[in-house]
FIZAKE-77783 format. One record per residue (C-alpha): x, y, z. Coordinates in steps of 0.02 Angstrom, whole numbers, plus 32768, in hexadecimal, padded with zeros to 4 digits. Example, Ala and Ser with C-alpha at 12.3 -4.5 7.8 and 13.67 -1.06 7.14 Angstrom:
REM FIZAKE-77783
82677F1F818682AC7FCB8165
REM end
This chain:
REM FIZAKE-77783
6DC24B9647D56DB84C27475D6D7F4BBB46CD6CFD4B5E47336CB74BE247A66CEF4C8847566D794D08476B6D2E4D5248086D304CAB48626DEA4CAC488C6E0F4CEC493C6EA34CF549B06E9B4CA34A5E6F184CED4AD96F3C4C734B6D6FB04C8C4C016FA04D464C1B6F474D394CC16FA54D094D5F6F164CFB4DDC6EE34C4A4E0C6E2F4C204E336E1E4BC24ED86DD04B184ECD6DDF4B0A4E106E0B4A5B4DD56EA14A394D676E644A174CB76F0549BB4C8E6EFF49484D246EAD48B64CC76F2348CA4C366FB948C94CA96F7B482B4CFE6F6347D14C59700D480D4C21705C47C64CBE7009471D4CA3704247164BEE70F347464C1D70F846BF4CA270BC463D4C25713D46734BA671C6466A4C28719345BB4C5D718C45814BA6723945CC4B88728145704C1C723444CC4BE2727744E34B31732445104B71732A44764BE072F444074B4E737C44514ADF740244334B6273CD437E4B7273D643644AB6748443B14AAC74C043424B3A748142A84ADE74DA42E24A3E757F42F24A9B756F42414ADE755141FB4A2D75B0426849B075B141E4492774F541DC491E74A9426448B2742742CF490B737F42DE48BB7343436A492D73624422491D736A449049B67325453E499C7357457D4A47740A45974A7A743B45564B25749D45F44B4173FF465A4B4073F246BD4BDE7360467F4C41731746E94CCA7315467F4D6972CE46F84DE5721E46E14DA571F8479B4DB0718F47E44D2471A3489C4D00710448FA4D1870DB499D4CC670BC4A364D2D70114A544D6F6FA74AB34CF16F334B344D3A6EC34BA34CCF6EA54C514D0F6DFE4CA84D0E6E2D4D174C7D6E664C844C136DC74C274C386D5B4CBA4C076DC14CD04B686DAB4C194B376CF24C224B5D6CDD4CBF4AF46D3A4C784A5F6CD74BD44A616C324C2E4A756C5B4CA549E56C914C1249786BF04BB349986B804C4B497D6BD44CA048EC6C284C1048906BEE4B5E48B16B334B7348C06B204BE448256B8E4B6F47C36B244AD847F26A844B3547CA6AC34B60471B6AFF4AAF47016A5A4A61473869F84ADB46C96A644AAF46356A5449F4465469984A00466A69844A6045C669F249E545686998494E45AB68EE49994586692049CA44D5696E492444A968DF48BD44EA685E491F448967A74907449267AF48494488681E4806450E68A4478944F1684F470F456267BB470644ED682746EC4451688D466B44AA67F0461144DD67AD4610442B685445CF43EC6848454444696797451B443267C5450F437B685D44A5439268E0452943A2691944EC444C69B24483447069AA43C8446769B9435544FD6A6A432444CD6AA743D744E46A5843F2458F6AF643CC45F56B53445645986ACF44D945BA6B1144F546696BB04543461F6B5545C645B46BAE466D45BE6B60471445956BC747A945586BC7484245C96B6548A745496AD84827453F6A2C4852457E6A3447CA46036AD74808464D6AA048BD46426A014890469F6A62482C471F6ADB48C047386A484936474E69FA48C347D16AA148B1482E6AB7496E48366A08498648786A2348FD48FA6ACA494649326A8149F3494D69E549B949AA696449BF491F69264910494B687A491B48FD68C049584856694948D5486268C7484E48806869487C47E26909487C477A694447D647C4689D478547A2689F47C346ED694F478A46C9692D46E6472468AC46BC469F692746EA461569AA4675465D692945EB466E68F345FC45B669A945FF458169C7456645EC6A5B45BA46406A40455C46E26ACE45A447476A984656471F69E6461F473F6A1845DB47EB6A6F467E481B69DC46E747DE69604679483F69C7468A48DD69D3474848CE6919475548A468EC470249486969476A49AC6930480E495D687B47E2497F68A347BD4A3568FF48634A4A687D48C949EC67E648934A5267F748774B0C673E484E4B1F673F47B64AAF6700471A4B08675C46734B0466CE46244AA166D746AB4A1A679346A34A0967CB4643496D683945BF49BE68444563491A68B845EB48D8693E45B04950691A44FA492D692B4514487169C9457A48866A1C44F948F569E6446A48856A3544BB47EB6AD244E6484B6AE44430487D6AC143F047CD6B27446747626BA544BA47D36C40446448126C7144F048896C5544CC49406C5E458449686BC945AE48FB6B64451D493E6B8A454649F36B6645FF49D76ABD45D9498B6A8E455D4A146AC745CC4AA36A6E46664A5B69CF46034A4669D945BC4AF669FB46694B3F696246B34AEB68EF46224B18692B461F4BCD690C46D94BE0685546B44BB7685446284C3B685245A24BB368D6453C4C0E689B44924BD3689744CB4B1C6943451A4B2E698A447B4B7A6939440E4AF5697C447D4A696A2C44864AAB6A3343CC4AD66A1743A14A1E6AC943D749F86B1A432E4A1B6B5342F0496F6BEE435A49636C98430949606CE4437F49DE6CCF433D4A906CEE43E94ADB6C61443A4A7B6BE743AF4AA26C1A43B34B596BFE446E4B626B52445F4B136B1E43D04B856B5A44314C1D6AEF44C64BEA6A5C44534BC76A6B440C4C776A6044BB4CC069C144DF4C5F697644374C90699944604D45694245094D3368AE44AC4CE868A244414D8768DD43A74D2B696443774DA7697B42C34D6F699142F44CB86A0643804CEA6A7243064D4B6A72428E4CB96AB043134C3F6B3543484CBC6B7542974CBD6B7742964BFE6BD2433C4BFC6C5042FA4C796C7142634C0C6C8F42D44B756D0443454BD76D6242AD4C166D7A42704B636DB8431C4B306E36431D4BBD6DDF43A64C216DE343494CC66DB543DA4D376D1D44044CCD6CE7434E4CD26CFC43444D8F6C9543E14DA76C0943964D3E6C1342F54DA16C0F43564E446B7143B34E136B1C43134DDA6B5342A94E6E6ADE42F74EED6A4742D54E7E6A68421A4E7A6A8041FE4F3669F8418B4F7C699541874ED969AA40CD4EB16A1E40F74E206AA740954E746B1140724DDA6B22412A4DAA6B3E415B4E5F6BC940DB4E736C1841134DCF6C1B41C94E046C54419F4EB46CE641394E736D2141C44E006D0B42534E7C6D5B41F64F0D6DF741D84EA46E0D42774E3C6DB6430A4E916E1B438A4EF06D8C43A84F6A6DC0433D4FFE6D18433C50536CC343084FB26D4342804F956D27423C50446C69423F50306C7341E64F886CE741604FCB6C6E4141505B6BD9413A4FE56C2640A94F876C23403A50226B6A401750316AF23F8A500A6AD83F7B4F4F6A8E3EDF4F006AC63F144E526B803F134E7B6BEF3E7A4E746C6C3E384EF16D003E7B4E8E6CB33F294E856C953F2F4F406D453EF34F606D863F7E4EEF6D193FFC4F4C6D673FC84FF26E153FE04FA96DE040884F616DA040BD500C6E43408D50616EAD40E34FDC6E4341814FDC6E47419950986EFF416C50A06F2141F550216EB44271507C6EFC424251256FAD426250E56F81431A50C76F59432E517E6EB2438651606E3F42F151816E0242D552336DAC423E527F6D5C41CF51FB6CAB418D52156CB540E751BB6C2140B6514C6C3B3FFB51686C1C3F8C51C26B6C3FBC51F56B433FBC52AE6A9B3F7F52ED6A993FF7537F69EF3FC053C26A2F3F0D53D56AC13F4454426ACC3EE954E96B2D3F26557F6B6E3EB6560C6BA53F0356B16C283E8F56FC6C6F3DE556D26BC93D8A56E16B553D5B56926B9A3D1855F06B403D4A55506AF73C9D55356AB63C9755E86A3F3D2955D769893CED55D0692C3D215534687C3D03557668153D9C55A667803D4C55FF67DA3D4056A867CD3DCD572668853DD8575468693E7957B467F33E21582E68713D94584568FE3E0F586568983E7858DE686A3DDD594369203DA5594469603E50597B68E93E5E5A0E69103DAA5A4069CC3DCF5A4D69CD3E885A7969343E8E5AE768813EC35ACF68A63F765B0669323F925A8669143FFC59ED69133F91595269A33FAF58DA69953F63582E6A313F0557F46A393F29573B6ABF3EBB56EC6A833EAA56386A3A3F3555CD69ED3F195523695F3F5D54BA68DB3F0D552B69173F5755D168F74001561B6993406555F169634114562769CF410B56C36A8C40FF56CA6AC4405357066B524025577B6BE13FAD57586C5C3F6157D56D113F9F57D36D983F28579B6D1F3EC357306D003ECF56766C793F4056326C463EE155976BEC3F1F54FC6BA53EA4547D6B933EF253D16B4C3EAE532F6BB03EDE52946B633EC551E86BC33EBC51456B503EFD50B96BD13EE050306BE53E494FBF6C9C3E364FF06CEB3E0750956D133E95510A6DB33E8C516F6DBE3EF4520E6E4A3F04528B6E703F5653326DBC3F63536C6DA33FB654146D244021546F6D2840DE545E6D15412B550B6CD941DB55316C9C424055C76D1B41F5563F6D04422F56F26D814206577B6D5E41FD58346D99428658A66E52427058C86E6C41F558396E80426F57A96F33423857896F11417E579B6EF340FF57126E40410256D76E37405656856E973FBB56B46E793F68560D6E2E3F9055646E073EFA54F76E433F0254426E0E3E8553BE6EA43E7953496E4D3E3852AD6DA23DFC52756D573DD751CB6C9D3DEB51A96C5F3D8051176BFB3DD2508C6B4B3E0B50B86B4E3DC051666B4F3DFC52196BC63DD552A56BBA3DF5535F6C553E3153BA6C763E5054716CE43EE254A66D0A3F1155596D663F8955CA6D9A3F6D567E6D80400B56E56DEE402D577B6DB3405B58296DE94110580A6D694127577F6CC0417457A46C67416056FC6C7B415D56406C1D4145559E6C3640D755066C1B4144546C6C6640E453DA6CCB4051539B6D7C407353616DBB400352D66E1A3FF852336DDE3FBF51876E603F59512A6E6D3F57506C6EAB3ECC4FFA6F5A3F184FF96F5D3F1150B96F4F3FCF50C56ED5400A51496E7040A2517B6E4840CB52306D9E410C52606D0A40F552D46C5840B652D26BE14121533B6B6F40CC53B96ACF413153BD6A4640CE54136994410C540D692740F254A6687740B154AB67E94119546A678D417B54F066D0416A54F3669E41B2559B665E4261557965EA429F54F0667A42FC549E66E2425F5498665141FF544C663B427E53C066F34294539867834219539167EB4232542E687141B9546868BE41A85513697741B2553969D5410D55346A62410955B46A9C405755A16B48409055646B60410B55F46B9640BB56966BD140E957436C55408557A16C204041584B6C7C407058EA6C933FBD59296CB83F1758DA6C2A3EA058B76C243DE658E06C393D74584A6BFB3CC1583B6C033C4D57A66B6E3BD9578C6B7A3B3857296AD83AD8570C6AE43A2056DD6A4939CD56996A29392256516A2F39215595697E38F1556A692D390B54C1687C39135505682B394455A9678F38E855E766FA3928564867153926570367CC38F356F3684B3928577568D9398857226976398E578E69EA3A23577F6A963A0F57CD6ADD3ABC57EE6B923ADB581C6BB93B8758616C6D3BCA58636CA63C6B58B66D173CB558306D163D6558766D763DBB58FF6CE63DCB597B6CA43D5359FD6BF03D2059D96B873D235A786ADA3CF75A386A853CA959A269CF3CA8596C69713C4758E768CE3C8A58A2685B3C41581F67B73C6A57CC67863BB157D0673B3BB4587E66F83B02587B67763A96581F68273AB9585F68883A6F58F0693B3A92592669C13A3759886A713A6759BC6B0839F859D66B453A0D5A896BF339F25ACB6BCE393B5AF26BA939155A3C6AEE38FE5A506A64395F59FA6A0539CF5A70695C3A135A3969483ACF5A3168A73B105A79683C3B795A0767AF3BF55A1E674A3C7459C267A13D1C59B067513DA15A1F675A3E235996670B3DBB590B66993D23591066DB3CE85869678C3CCB58A967CE3C37590D686F3C59596C68FC3BE959A7696A3C4D5A1D6A133C0D5A5B6A483C9C5ACA6ACE3C3B5B296B283C075A8A6BDB3C4A5A886C413C2F59EB6CF73C5D5A006D5E3CA659726D833C1159036D033BA659606C763B3F59176BC13B15593D6B543A8E58F16A983A9858DD6A173A20589969763A67585368E739F9581968643A3F57A467C039E6577F678739EF56CA66D43A2956A3664F39A656BB65F639BF5614662F39C25560662C3A71551866453AC455C266F33B005597674D3B60561E67EB3BC5563768313BAF56E668993C45571769213C2F579A69733CC457ED6A113CAC58556A2D3D4558C16AC33D5159346B103DCC59AE6BC63DFA59C86C263E255A636C1F3EDE5A336B5F3ED35A2B6B603EDD596D6AEA3E6E590B6AEE3E1658646A7A3DA058076A7D3D16578669E83CE0571F69B93C4756BB691C3C01566C68E83B4A565D68713B3555CC67FE3A9E55D9679C3A5B5544675939B45585671C391B5527669938A1556B66D0380355C5666A37DF566165B938185688654837FE571F64953828574D641F37FB57D8636637DB57F162FD37C7588F62A8371E5896624F3739593B625B37E2598F6208379F5A2C629037205A4F631B377E59F3633936FF596763A3374B58DD63E236FE583C6489374157FB64A2372557416557372257046593371356516635370F55EF6607377F555D66A7376954F866823708545966F13675542F672536C7538B677B375753E767ED36EC5452683836405451680F3627550867B436965586677F36565632673436BF56BB6731367F576F66CA36D457F5672D36DE589766C1374859086612378F591865F838165999657B389759CE65B3394B59CB655839C85A37656A3A845A1E651E3B105A82650B3BC75A5C655B3C3F5AD765273CEF5B0565853D345A6D651F3CC559F665B53C5659D265AD3B9A59CA66233B3B5A3D66393A805A4E66023A385AF5667E39BF5B4265FA39535B9C655E393D5B3064BD39045B8064A0387A5B0164CA37C25AFA64E9375E5A5D64D636A05A5764ED363259BE646935B1599464EA3543593B65A4352659486629351258C4669835785850665535DF57BF66BE35D45721667F3616567B66CD35FC55D266A7365F553465ED367C552265BD361A55C06549365A56486519362456F76496364F577A64BC364E58356436365D58BA645636BF595963F736EA59F56408379B5A3463CB37C75AE163B5387C5B1163B238B35BC763AA39565C24643839225C9664D938C25C7764C6380D5CAB6550379E5CEA659937285C68655037895BD665B837895B3765A937FE5AA4662837A05A39662236F559E566CA36B559A666BE36385918677A362658FF6824365C593C68373717593968DC375F58FA694E37AF597B69553854591D6899386959086871392258FB68033977597A67B839FE591067183A5C593B66743A2658ED66213A88586165C13B22589265083AF4589264993B3D580D63F83B4E586E63993BBA57F363393B2757AA631E3ADA585762D23B7A5898625C3B84580462203AD1581F621D3ACA58DC61E83B7D58FA625F3B95598D63123BCE59A0638B3B4559D4640A3B6C5A5B64633AC55A4E64893A5659BB64AE399B59B164E1393B59176541389F58E465F8389658B1664237FF5855670037EC58576741378057C867DF3744577667F1372556BC687136C95652686E3701559C68D436BB550D68C23727547368C136ED53C06974372B53B169AA36B5543D69C0373D54C0698B36FC556C6943377155EE690D375756A368A637E556EC68363809577F67A2387C5791670238A157ED665438BB57A865D1391A580A651D38EB57E664C0398957B5640F394C57E46409399D588E634D39B4589B633638F858B1639538FB595563363995598A6296392D597F62E238AA59F0631739335A66626439745A67622138CB5AA062A438C15B266274396A5B6A61BB393F5B6E61CF38915BB8625838BF5C33622A38BA5CEE623139755CFB61C639B45D8A61513A385D4A610B3A555DF7619E3AC15E2361723B375D9660DC3BA25D89606C3B965CF360A03C3F5CAE615A3C165CC061423B6F5C6860E23BBE5BDA616B3C3F5BC761ED3BB65BB161893B515B3161433B885A89608C3B585AA460553B7D59F360CE3B0459A060D83A7C5A2560323A215A206051398259BD60ED392B597E60CA38DD58D46148386C5881613D380157E461B0376B57D5621B3774573661EA36FC56AB626C36A35644626136A9558661EA3626554361E735C054A2614535785461610C351653C860763577538C605434F85300602B3470537E5FD634DD54005F8B358353D05F9635CB5481603335E054E7601735E455A460873653560F6088364856CF608236F0572860A1370657E3607C37AB583A60B237C058F0605738435957608838755A0A602438E85A7960A539645AB7602A39E85AED60773A4D5B795FCE3A625BCD5FB839A35BD25F1239AA5B7A5EBB39155B2C5EAB39225A6F5E3438D159F35E8C38AB594E5E3C389A58A35EA1386958075E51389D57625E8A387856B15E71390956375E9138CF55835ECE394B55005E44391D54855D94390B54C85D30390354255D28387153AD5D92387B530E5D813817526F5E373822523A5EDE383C528F5F0C38C452135E863933525D5EEC394252FC5F7E39BB530C6029396853236031399753DC5F8C393A54005FAD389953A0600B3845542F5F6C380C54895F6E379A551F5EE5374D558A5EE6372256435E8F368D56925E3F36F7571D5DFE37A156EC5DD837D557A15E2E379658405E0737D258F25E6137BA59985E7338065A465F1F382D5A905F4338595B425FD138CA5B76607A387C5B4B602937E95AF1606C37AE5A49600E374C59C46042370C591A5FC03710588E5FDC369657FE5F9236B257535F9F365C56AA5FB236CD56135F8E368D55625FD536D554C15FBC36A6540A605B36E053B3611536F553D9614237A154176178380454AF60EB381C552B60D6389155BF606C382F563C605A38BF56B6604F3977569B5FA839C456705F50391E56455F5B38D656F65F13394B57795F12393158375E8A398D58995EA4399A59565E1B39C959D15E5839E55A845DEA39C95B1C5DDA3A825B3E5D8A3A9B5A935E243ADD5A355E2F3AA1597F5ED23A8F591E5EF63A4E58705F9F3A0058485FEC39CB57A66042392257A360FB39385778612B391956C4615B386456A561A4383B55FB61A5378E55B261EE3757550B618E36D154AC61E23685541561A43601539B61F635585383
REM end
């Protein structure tokens, strides 16, 4: 001290004189005492370990005395080892106020009087020496000239230049010492100038390590000297050059890390996070994994500050790998933990799975381990079957380990996936899952409402029986389930993995259990179904059915989850649950709901238990196995009903949406089939009801029904016939059962009719077997009955069949009608219409023996829209033909089939014309009616003349032999004027083309089908009720389809009172083909 700072610099520091203690003053020796305690504990543990090892070696030497020992024990076993584990602590050191002031005074006096003057003298001396030795021409200039003139070192000596050493008295070292002193005492600007000068000297001397240190300190001094320097003006290349030379010529990790960390600290303070991360990440070619890991960890922090999250996570993974190689497991896990959250749901599945596998196995964070184990069990196309199998085992092992510590609660399992929206709920034992109709075009609510009022009475309040709930039903209300019967839940489980998933002990998780008053201590559930074991194949779905059987003491409950266990390959298992969160339908009623996404509450998993038991019937439908259904065929459904419940059934109802094609019969006690009367439901015109109110089915009893459904009459008119069976129990509780009969018919038998003479009622019925011979080996249709069906509209605008029609049908020929494949036949009939029922009149003509089980279904509902348009009046009654037939079909596969059916002729307007003649010509006394009343009953504007054109068969003509083809045309006109006026008729032909043409191409395509008539103008006089047939001959010159009526043939009528009317002859099409 005296030699360095002078004789006056030595001072005495008295400590411990004061006894007063300052309140709240911290113990300056506390940290030292703590470190001393830790070191003492480590030394004690090492001493114990060494002593134990020495005792083991001596015991082995005693067991084998002949064998020479090659080890030397440096610790005697007799050394006294402290066993109590207590470490002696020094007394608490407290500095008084006087001591503190004395220390402060001594240090302040030393700094002011000794250290600072000494450094000033030293810096002045160094500056003078450096300036004198450099002279006027600096060494940098002479070194540069030496380099220019060949005085520099050769390329072979460059590797040795990094180890150049300078003596302490050299100019370079003196300059470096001067710069260091200035930097240490805060003269950063002066230090920067000295560092920059000596940096050039080191560069010219090719002392690259010194050059690297000088470059680093130049940049640091510049940063500290000028706080206003911008990032663009800062020389970042100083740090880059320094780090590059450290990497190339220095083998010390400490120097490299110091340089990189200093550079990164300076750059980050100027918000150059990306540059700092890029600079520090370049230090990756060192052999020490710890150093590289530290640098990569720091680089990841700077990348994260630069908003480069993906790159930061990547470098954290690299740092973790380096730490793992160096044996620093905790450091590696911390890097993995920080990087893991950046890779979740980013499509970097491989890295995410790698991190999840490591963290789930090695991390001490239990929640993180559980999350990582769950993340592994997800759909990943890049993983293999073996990897997914290993992930399942890892999941089981991880949760088994966590569960053993007792800190892990209920586990929400990640697999299997649950399709919550596809969940179906069944209240009671019926229906079965495969019995639920999937069609949505049937109004089941209308059928159920009609059935309820039929059994409970029209004044009863309708209660909807909701047995099945799925995603298509309204689930906003809580449903009711019968006590003592299973409440079943159908769930779809999906395995997203590429390995099989084994589950065991699956059951429903029940919550919100409410007991009835007085039954709090009773059993809530009679039975809870448990599936012991199931296996879901890879990447497939499986439906399971779980159920609970509530007791009569239970008021309500809710299904909230599925409890199950996942089994690993070593048969270890983990228990957990799968939540059932079902989202309701989107609401779209108010403007707020339209603008925002709002969903309703879905209550299909919340249920209340009914007070009384419900009746329970089991329905079995037996139907003939038939590959194809034909148009108009009768499909028989044999239904066997069993009472499998514990309630007496006192009434049963059958409702259907097919109001015109279903008939029902019931088997009575005598073994005969009794028809069940049907009617339109009062609540809905689109429902036909069959009510059997007196039906009583005892417990264990049976009932047999026979339903016959008529297939659609036309191909392409597919239909879904819905059948609702609604029944009532003795306790006035109701239940239903639904089924759908889907009909997709194929053509077999067709029929049509045409009026030959509307005056006398001659009708031709054309029948045809339309099945081609290539579709069947044998197909024969036999017509057994032709009948007239009369329907009348009641006051509710519903069509009802009249039991006694006022029409008589008489055949004009006798004999059976049998049609094979492709054959057709025409039968002529005479239909007489009368206003009153005559004795001996028949509306049915039987051509063969009718089967005993012929169905008595209702006729089709008339479609009178076209009739109203053509006739101009609304029909209150409707008459059409019905042909009952039997067919024997042998398919190409050898399958024989015998079926029956009935075809209803759709051309109803033809019979309405006959009915019009009957009304006009009937002996109805008009004298009893006044003129005004008669005119009110008849449409005078549209009932003047009845015009009818006889149909013309297709014609074939040889136009090469005869250029003109002659077509006969008959037009029948009847004076049906209600005022009984005499009319003068004039037929006029109006051709489409009136001017002469030189070529056919000049005519448009619609005018090329020209025809000529033999009489252009025909006149006649008709009295009231008189009929006359006008015969014409039409000539054509080419094959085509011709309309011989329409706008080209006009009928002008002049009545005797001067009224003029113009009528258009009905369209009459004729097909002319060439031979």
